[in-house]
C-alpha positions in Angstrom: 29.8 3.5 31.7 26.9 1.5 31.0 24.3 1.5 28.3 21.5 2.6 31.4 24.0 5.6 32.7 24.6 6.6 29.3 20.7 6.6 28.7 20.4 8.5 32.2 23.2 11.2 30.4 21.1 11.5 27.5 18.1 12.7 29.8 20.2 15.2 31.9 21.0 16.7 28.9 17.6 16.9 27.7 16.7 18.0 31.2 19.0 20.8 31.4 18.5 22.1 28.0 14.4 22.0 28.6 14.7 23.9 32.0 17.6 26.3 31.4 15.8 28.9 29.5 13.2 29.6 32.2 16.2 29.3 35.2 18.1 32.1 34.1 21.1 32.4 35.0 20.4 31.6 38.4 20.5 28.2 37.7 18.1 24.9 37.8 17.5 23.5 41.4 18.7 20.1 41.9 15.5 19.2 43.3 13.5 19.9 39.9 16.3 18.3 38.2 15.8 14.9 40.1 12.3 15.5 39.7 12.4 16.0 36.0 14.9 12.8 35.5 12.4 10.7 38.0 9.9 11.7 35.4 11.6 10.4 32.9 12.5 6.7 34.8 15.7 7.6 36.2 16.0 6.7 39.8 17.4 9.9 42.1 20.2 8.1 42.7 21.4 7.5 39.0 20.2 11.1 38.6 22.9 12.2 41.2 25.7 10.3 39.9 25.1 11.8 36.3 25.1 15.2 37.8 28.2 14.6 39.1 29.6 13.2 36.3 28.7 16.6 34.5 30.2 18.5 37.2 33.6 16.5 36.9 33.4 17.1 33.2 32.9 20.6 33.6 29.8 20.7 31.9 27.7 22.0 34.6 28.7 24.0 37.8 26.8 23.8 41.1 26.4 26.9 42.6 26.5 27.1 46.7 22.8 27.4 46.9 22.6 24.4 45.3 21.5 25.4 41.9 23.0 23.8 38.5 24.2 26.3 35.8 25.0 25.1 32.5 28.2 26.1 30.5 
């Protein structure tokens, strides 16, 4: 994994930690996650790639209504 993607993954963890408490059990909207990542200088494509990696690593799950649940 490139340094850029490792940095993006660090940003993803920070974004998810910041948004999770306010999201409750319903999870975080994917669009909100992408917007927060873009605000940190990560492209939308890279944000989605990192999200896919997090799902594959079972760090997060994606609900049927496209919300991210941590854990």
